[in-house]
C-alpha positions as CSV (number, residue, x, y, z in Angstrom):
1,M,-44.6,-3.7,5.1
2,M,-43.9,-0.9,7.5
3,R,-43.1,-1.7,11.1
4,T,-45.5,0.1,13.4
5,R,-43.3,0.3,16.5
6,P,-41.2,3.4,16.2
7,L,-37.5,3.6,16.4
8,K,-36.6,5.9,19.3
9,V,-34.1,8.7,18.9
10,A,-32.3,10.7,21.7
11,L,-31.0,14.1,20.7
12,L,-28.0,15.4,22.6
13,G,-27.9,19.2,22.1
14,C,-30.6,21.5,20.7
15,G,-28.7,24.5,19.4
16,V,-28.7,25.7,15.8
17,V,-28.1,22.2,14.4
18,G,-30.0,20.2,17.0
19,S,-33.2,22.3,16.8
20,E,-33.1,21.9,13.0
21,V,-32.8,18.1,13.3
22,A,-35.8,18.0,15.6
23,R,-37.8,20.2,13.2
24,I,-37.1,18.0,10.2
25,M,-37.8,14.9,12.2
26,T,-41.3,16.4,13.0
27,T,-42.2,18.0,9.7
28,H,-40.9,15.2,7.5
29,A,-42.0,12.3,9.8
30,D,-44.1,10.5,7.2
31,D,-41.4,10.7,4.5
32,L,-38.7,9.5,7.0
33,A,-40.9,6.6,8.0
34,A,-41.5,5.6,4.4
35,R,-37.8,5.8,3.6
36,I,-36.7,3.9,6.7
37,G,-39.5,1.3,6.9
38,A,-40.6,2.4,10.4
39,P,-41.6,5.6,12.1
40,V,-38.9,7.5,14.1
41,E,-39.8,9.1,17.4
42,L,-37.9,11.8,19.2
43,A,-37.8,10.2,22.7
44,G,-35.7,12.8,24.5
45,V,-33.7,16.0,24.1
46,A,-30.7,16.7,26.4
47,V,-29.9,20.4,26.9
48,R,-28.0,22.6,29.3
49,R,-30.7,25.3,29.7
50,P,-34.1,23.6,30.0
51,D,-36.1,26.9,30.5
52,R,-35.4,28.1,27.0
53,V,-38.4,28.0,24.7
54,R,-37.9,25.4,21.9
55,E,-40.5,25.8,19.2
56,G,-42.0,22.5,18.1
57,I,-40.4,20.4,20.9
58,D,-42.6,19.0,23.6
59,P,-41.2,20.4,26.9
60,A,-41.8,16.9,28.5
61,L,-39.0,15.5,26.3
62,V,-36.4,18.0,27.5
63,T,-33.9,17.0,30.2
64,T,-30.6,18.2,31.6
65,D,-29.6,14.6,32.4
66,A,-28.0,13.4,29.2
67,T,-26.4,10.4,30.9
68,A,-29.8,9.1,32.1
69,L,-31.2,9.6,28.6
70,V,-28.6,7.5,26.8
71,K,-28.8,4.9,29.5
72,R,-32.5,4.3,29.1
73,G,-32.1,1.1,27.2
74,D,-35.0,1.7,24.8
75,I,-33.1,4.3,22.7
76,D,-32.3,3.0,19.2
77,V,-30.2,5.9,18.0
78,V,-28.4,8.8,19.8
79,V,-27.8,11.9,17.8
80,E,-24.9,13.9,19.3
81,V,-24.6,17.5,18.3
82,I,-23.2,19.1,21.4
83,G,-19.6,19.2,20.2
84,G,-16.4,19.3,22.2
85,I,-14.6,16.4,23.8
86,E,-16.4,15.9,27.1
87,P,-19.1,15.0,28.0
88,A,-19.6,14.0,24.3
89,R,-17.1,11.2,24.4
90,T,-18.5,9.6,27.6
91,L,-22.0,10.0,26.4
92,I,-21.3,8.3,23.0
93,T,-19.5,5.3,24.6
94,T,-22.3,5.0,27.2
95,A,-24.9,5.0,24.4
96,F,-23.1,2.0,22.8
97,E,-22.9,0.2,26.1
98,H,-26.7,0.6,26.5
99,G,-27.6,-0.6,23.0
100,A,-27.9,2.5,20.9
101,S,-26.1,3.4,17.6
102,V,-24.7,6.9,17.3
103,V,-24.9,9.7,14.7
104,S,-22.4,12.5,15.5
105,A,-21.4,15.8,14.0
106,N,-18.4,16.1,16.4
107,K,-15.3,16.7,14.2
108,A,-13.0,17.6,17.1
109,L,-13.8,14.4,19.0
110,L,-13.6,12.1,16.0
111,A,-10.3,13.6,14.9
112,Q,-8.9,13.1,18.4
113,D,-10.5,9.8,19.5
114,G,-12.0,8.3,16.4
115,A,-10.2,5.0,16.7
116,A,-11.4,4.5,20.3
117,L,-15.0,5.4,19.4
118,H,-15.0,3.0,16.4
119,A,-13.6,0.3,18.7
120,A,-16.4,0.9,21.2
121,A,-19.0,0.7,18.4
122,D,-17.5,-2.5,17.1
123,E,-17.4,-4.0,20.6
124,H,-21.1,-3.5,21.0
125,D,-22.0,-4.2,17.4
126,K,-23.4,-0.7,16.8
127,D,-23.1,2.0,14.1
128,L,-21.1,5.2,14.3
129,Y,-21.9,7.6,11.5
130,Y,-20.6,11.1,11.1
131,E,-21.2,12.6,7.7
132,A,-22.0,16.0,9.3
133,A,-18.6,16.2,10.9
134,V,-17.0,17.3,7.6
135,A,-18.3,19.9,5.1
136,G,-21.9,20.2,6.3
137,A,-24.4,19.1,3.8
138,I,-21.8,17.9,1.2
139,P,-21.9,14.1,0.9
140,L,-18.2,13.3,1.4
141,I,-17.7,10.7,4.1
142,R,-20.1,8.2,2.5
143,P,-18.6,8.5,-1.0
144,L,-15.1,8.0,0.4
145,R,-16.1,5.2,2.7
146,E,-18.4,3.4,0.4
147,S,-18.6,4.6,-3.2
148,L,-14.8,4.7,-3.6
149,A,-14.2,1.6,-1.4
150,G,-12.9,-0.3,-4.4
151,D,-10.7,2.5,-5.7
152,K,-7.3,3.9,-4.5
153,V,-7.6,7.5,-3.4
154,N,-4.3,9.4,-3.8
155,R,-5.2,12.9,-2.9
156,V,-7.9,14.9,-1.1
157,L,-7.6,18.7,-1.6
158,G,-10.3,21.0,-0.3
159,I,-11.8,24.1,1.2
160,V,-13.5,22.7,4.3
161,N,-14.2,25.9,6.3
162,G,-16.7,28.4,5.2
163,T,-15.6,31.3,7.4
164,T,-12.1,31.4,6.1
165,N,-13.2,31.0,2.5
166,F,-15.6,34.0,3.0
167,I,-12.8,36.1,4.4
168,L,-10.2,35.2,1.7
169,D,-12.8,35.6,-1.1
170,A,-13.7,39.1,0.2
171,M,-10.0,40.0,0.3
172,D,-9.5,38.7,-3.3
173,T,-12.6,40.3,-4.9
174,T,-12.8,43.6,-3.0
175,G,-9.2,44.3,-2.0
176,A,-10.2,44.3,1.7
177,G,-7.6,43.7,4.4
178,Y,-7.8,40.7,6.7
179,Q,-9.4,42.5,9.6
180,E,-11.9,44.3,7.4
181,A,-13.0,41.0,5.8
182,L,-13.2,39.3,9.2
183,D,-15.4,42.1,10.6
184,E,-17.7,41.6,7.6
185,A,-17.9,37.9,8.2
186,T,-18.7,38.4,11.9
187,A,-21.4,40.9,11.0
188,L,-23.0,38.5,8.6
189,G,-22.9,35.6,11.1
190,Y,-20.2,33.6,9.2
191,A,-17.6,34.1,11.9
192,E,-17.9,33.4,15.7
193,A,-17.2,36.1,18.2
194,D,-13.9,34.2,18.8
195,P,-12.9,33.0,15.3
196,T,-9.7,31.3,16.4
197,A,-10.8,27.8,15.6
198,D,-11.5,28.8,12.0
199,V,-8.9,31.4,11.1
200,E,-6.0,29.5,12.8
201,G,-7.0,26.3,11.0
202,F,-8.0,24.1,13.9
203,D,-11.4,23.4,12.5
204,A,-10.0,22.4,9.1
205,A,-7.3,20.3,10.6
206,A,-9.8,18.2,12.5
207,K,-11.6,17.6,9.2
208,A,-8.4,16.8,7.4
209,A,-7.6,14.1,10.0
210,I,-11.0,12.5,9.4
211,L,-10.7,12.7,5.6
212,A,-7.2,11.3,5.6
213,G,-8.1,8.4,7.8
214,I,-10.9,7.3,5.6
215,A,-9.2,8.0,2.3
216,F,-6.0,6.1,3.1
217,H,-7.4,3.4,5.4
218,T,-5.0,4.7,8.1
219,R,-5.4,6.1,11.5
220,V,-4.7,9.8,11.3
221,R,-5.1,11.9,14.5
222,L,-5.4,15.6,14.9
223,D,-1.8,15.8,16.1
224,D,-0.6,14.3,12.8
225,V,-2.0,17.2,10.8
226,H,0.3,20.1,10.1
227,R,-1.6,23.3,10.7
228,E,-1.1,27.0,9.7
229,G,-3.7,29.7,10.0
230,M,-4.4,32.5,7.5
231,T,-4.3,35.6,9.7
232,E,-1.0,36.7,8.1
233,V,-2.3,36.7,4.6
234,T,-2.2,40.2,3.2
235,A,-3.5,42.3,0.3
236,A,0.0,42.2,-1.0
237,D,-0.1,38.4,-1.1
238,F,-3.3,38.6,-3.2
239,A,-1.7,41.1,-5.5
240,S,1.2,38.6,-6.1
241,A,-1.2,35.8,-6.6
242,Q,-3.2,37.7,-9.1
243,E,0.1,38.5,-11.1
244,M,0.6,34.7,-11.2
245,G,-2.9,34.0,-12.4
246,C,-3.8,32.6,-8.9
247,T,-5.9,33.2,-5.9
248,I,-5.4,32.2,-2.2
249,K,-7.4,29.6,-0.3
250,L,-7.0,27.9,3.1
251,L,-6.7,24.3,2.0
252,A,-6.9,20.9,3.7
253,I,-4.6,18.6,1.8
254,C,-4.3,14.9,2.4
255,E,-1.9,13.0,0.1
256,R,-0.5,9.6,-0.4
257,A,3.3,9.7,-1.1
258,A,4.4,8.9,-4.7
259,D,5.8,5.5,-3.6
260,G,2.6,4.8,-1.7
261,A,4.5,4.1,1.5
262,S,3.3,7.0,3.6
263,V,0.7,9.8,3.8
264,T,0.6,13.4,4.8
265,A,-2.2,15.7,6.1
266,R,-1.9,19.5,6.3
267,V,-3.8,22.7,6.5
268,H,-2.4,26.0,5.3
269,P,-3.0,29.0,3.0
270,A,-1.9,28.3,-0.6
271,M,-2.0,29.9,-4.0
272,I,-4.0,28.0,-6.5
273,P,-4.3,28.7,-10.3
274,L,-7.5,30.4,-11.4
275,S,-8.0,27.4,-13.7
276,H,-8.4,25.0,-10.8
277,P,-12.1,24.3,-9.8
278,L,-11.4,25.2,-6.2
279,A,-10.4,28.8,-7.2
280,N,-14.0,29.6,-8.1
281,V,-15.5,28.5,-4.8
282,R,-16.9,31.7,-3.4
283,G,-18.3,33.0,-0.2
284,A,-18.9,30.6,2.7
285,Y,-19.1,27.6,0.4
286,N,-17.0,24.5,0.7
287,A,-15.6,22.2,-1.9
288,V,-13.4,19.1,-1.9
289,F,-11.4,17.7,-4.8
290,V,-10.7,14.0,-4.8
291,E,-8.1,12.3,-7.0
292,S,-8.2,8.5,-7.3
293,D,-6.7,5.8,-9.6
294,A,-9.9,4.6,-11.3
295,A,-12.5,7.4,-10.8
296,G,-10.0,10.1,-11.7
297,Q,-10.9,13.6,-10.5
298,L,-14.1,14.2,-8.5
299,M,-15.3,17.4,-6.9
300,F,-17.9,17.8,-4.1
301,Y,-19.3,21.3,-3.6
302,G,-22.0,22.9,-1.5
303,P,-22.8,24.7,1.8
304,G,-20.3,23.5,4.5
305,A,-22.0,24.8,7.6
306,G,-25.2,26.2,9.1
307,G,-28.2,24.6,10.8
308,S,-30.1,23.3,7.8
309,P,-27.1,22.0,5.8
310,T,-25.6,20.2,8.8
311,A,-29.0,18.8,9.8
312,S,-29.4,17.4,6.3
313,A,-26.2,15.4,6.8
314,V,-27.3,14.3,10.3
315,L,-30.7,13.1,9.0
316,G,-29.1,11.2,6.1
317,D,-27.0,9.3,8.6
318,L,-30.1,8.8,10.8
319,V,-32.0,7.2,8.0
320,A,-29.0,4.9,7.2
321,V,-28.5,3.9,10.8
322,C,-32.2,3.2,11.3
323,R,-32.3,1.0,8.2
324,N,-29.4,-0.9,9.5
325,R,-31.2,-1.3,12.8
326,L,-34.2,-2.7,11.2
327,G,-32.2,-5.1,9.1
328,G,-30.2,-6.3,12.1
329,A,-26.9,-5.2,10.6
330,T,-24.3,-2.5,10.9
331,G,-22.7,-0.3,8.2
332,P,-19.0,0.3,7.5
333,G,-16.8,0.8,10.5
334,E,-13.3,2.0,10.7
335,S,-10.9,0.8,8.0
336,A,-7.4,1.2,9.1
337,Y,-5.8,-1.9,7.6
338,A,-3.2,0.0,5.6
339,A,-1.6,1.5,8.8
340,L,0.6,3.8,6.7
341,P,3.0,6.1,8.6
342,V,2.1,9.9,8.5
343,S,5.2,11.8,7.3
344,P,6.2,15.1,8.9
345,M,5.7,18.4,7.1
346,G,9.4,18.6,6.4
347,D,9.1,15.7,3.9
348,V,6.2,17.4,2.0
349,V,7.2,18.4,-1.5
350,T,5.4,21.4,-3.2
351,R,6.1,24.6,-5.0
352,Y,6.7,27.9,-3.1
353,H,6.2,31.6,-3.7
354,I,8.7,33.7,-1.7
355,S,8.7,37.5,-1.5
356,L,11.9,39.1,-0.4
357,D,12.8,42.7,0.4
358,V,16.3,43.3,-0.9
359,A,18.8,46.0,-1.6
360,D,18.5,47.4,-5.1
361,K,22.0,46.9,-6.4
362,P,24.0,44.7,-8.7
363,G,24.7,41.1,-7.7
364,V,21.7,40.6,-5.3
365,L,19.9,38.3,-7.6
366,A,23.0,36.2,-8.1
367,Q,23.5,35.9,-4.3
368,V,19.9,34.8,-3.8
369,A,20.0,32.3,-6.6
370,T,23.2,30.8,-5.2
371,V,21.5,30.3,-1.8
372,F,18.6,28.4,-3.5
373,A,21.1,26.3,-5.5
374,E,23.1,25.4,-2.4
375,H,20.0,24.0,-0.7
376,G,18.8,22.0,-3.7
377,V,15.8,24.2,-4.5
378,S,15.3,24.9,-8.2
379,I,13.9,28.3,-9.2
380,D,11.1,28.4,-11.7
381,T,10.6,32.2,-12.1
382,V,12.0,35.4,-10.6
383,R,10.4,38.9,-10.7
384,Q,12.3,42.0,-9.4
385,S,11.1,45.6,-9.0
386,G,12.3,48.5,-7.0
387,K,13.8,52.0,-6.8
388,D,15.7,54.3,-4.4
389,G,18.0,51.6,-3.2
390,E,15.3,49.1,-2.1
391,A,13.6,46.3,-4.2
392,S,11.2,43.5,-4.0
393,L,12.3,40.1,-5.3
394,V,9.6,37.4,-5.9
395,V,10.9,33.9,-6.4
396,V,8.6,30.9,-7.5
397,T,10.3,27.6,-7.1
398,H,9.9,24.2,-8.7
399,R,8.8,21.5,-6.3
400,A,10.9,21.2,-3.2
401,S,10.6,19.8,0.3
402,D,9.4,21.9,3.2
403,A,12.7,21.1,5.0
404,A,14.8,22.3,2.0
405,L,12.8,25.5,1.7
406,G,13.2,26.1,5.4
407,G,16.9,25.9,5.2
408,T,16.9,28.1,2.2
409,V,15.0,30.9,3.9
410,E,17.2,30.6,7.0
411,A,20.2,31.2,4.8
412,L,18.6,34.1,2.9
413,R,17.9,35.9,6.2
414,K,21.7,35.9,6.8
415,L,22.5,37.8,3.6
416,D,23.3,41.5,4.1
417,T,21.5,42.3,0.9
418,V,18.2,40.7,2.1
419,R,16.3,43.2,4.3
420,G,13.6,40.7,5.1
421,V,11.3,37.9,4.0
422,A,8.0,39.5,3.3
423,S,6.0,36.3,2.8
424,I,6.2,32.6,2.0
425,M,3.3,30.7,0.5
426,R,2.9,27.3,-1.0
427,V,1.5,26.9,-4.5
428,E,-0.9,24.0,-4.9
429,G,-3.3,22.6,-7.5
430,E,-1.0,22.8,-10.4
C-alpha cells in the first residue's frame, strides 16, 4: 500500500545537473512514487540567481537562502549538486542536524572531507549517498559498497574523466596535437573554459580517493593520491605507444599491495596494451576495471558526465534513500575498518617507457644499460634509431619502483652522451 503523504526533497543547485534532476522528478513522478512506495515532492530549490527562468520549476519554490531551506525540519532528503567545498559542507551537515538525509554529487568535498561527513550522517542516523560523484551514470559506488561487500577488491583501474579521454582519443585516432584536441573538446562542450581540473588530473584524483576508500575499507583523502596531468603528452608519445601495440589513457589506479599491508592511489597518463578493455574506451566515455579475489575481473562502462547521466545516478540514490526513509532504516555508511596505510608513490612498482635523446656513437647503449643495472632496474626491450650524430633510444623496463626509476633517470641526465630525456611514461594493464 502506497503512503499518500509525500517525501519532501530540497534541491541545492539548479544548473545542468540540478535542472535535469528536477525535470525527471516531475516527468517521472508516478514511476518514482511506485518504486519508492510514496510520492516525492520537490519542496524547494536553492539557487544563486533567482531571476533566471527555470522551465518546469514553480518560481515559488526557488530561494537564495539555502541554509533556511535545509533547516526547515520537514525536508526528508537534501540533494546537493552545487559542488565545491563551501557552502556545500556546511549545508550538508546542517541538513543532517535538521533531520534530512543527503544525496550528493560533490566529488571534491567527499574526497577531502568524506570521513567527517559520514561521521555527521552516523551521528544523526541519516543516509549519505553519492553515486553521482564518480563516473556519472555508471553504477560503481553501489557495486563496490554493496555487491562486492563480501569480496576482496585488489585493484581498481579506470578512465574516470571524459574530457581527458576525448582529448587523448583524438590525439590517438587523428594524430592531432594536445592543443588542437583540447580546442576541439572545448568547441564540442566536453572541456570547460578553464580545463585545469580535468587535464591536470584533479578531477580524477578526487574520484580515485573515493574509489580507493570504498574498495579497500580505508580512509583515503585527496592528499593521499599521487597526481600527474596529461598536458605534456605528445604525438611522439602516441607514436611510441603504437609501435608497442599500446595507446595512452589518463588512468586512476587504486591498488592493494601484494602483501595486503598497504594501498596506493594515483592518477597519471599511462600506456596500456590495445588488448586491454580500457584501450577501446572512446570519446568522452568512462570505464572502470575492477579486479577482486572471488568475482575476478569486472568492467563498468558508460557516459561519465553530463546533465542526464549524472542526474540518473542522483535519482537512483534518491530512490534508495527514500526507501530507507520509509522503512525507518539507513543504508551502508563508511567502512574504514581496515585502516590500511597509503604508500607513497615512490613505493609503487610498475613498468616504464623511457625515451632518450643520445649521441649516435659506439658505447652509448652500454653506458645507459649500466646506469639501469646500477639502480636495480631491469630492461625488457631497447629500440635505437638515429643518424648524423644524434639518436633516439627507447627503453622499456620490467617492473620497478618509482623511486628506483627516479634515481635511474637522474643518473642518466648526468651522462655526457645523453642529450635529454624526451619522455617517461608508465605502462599499465599488462
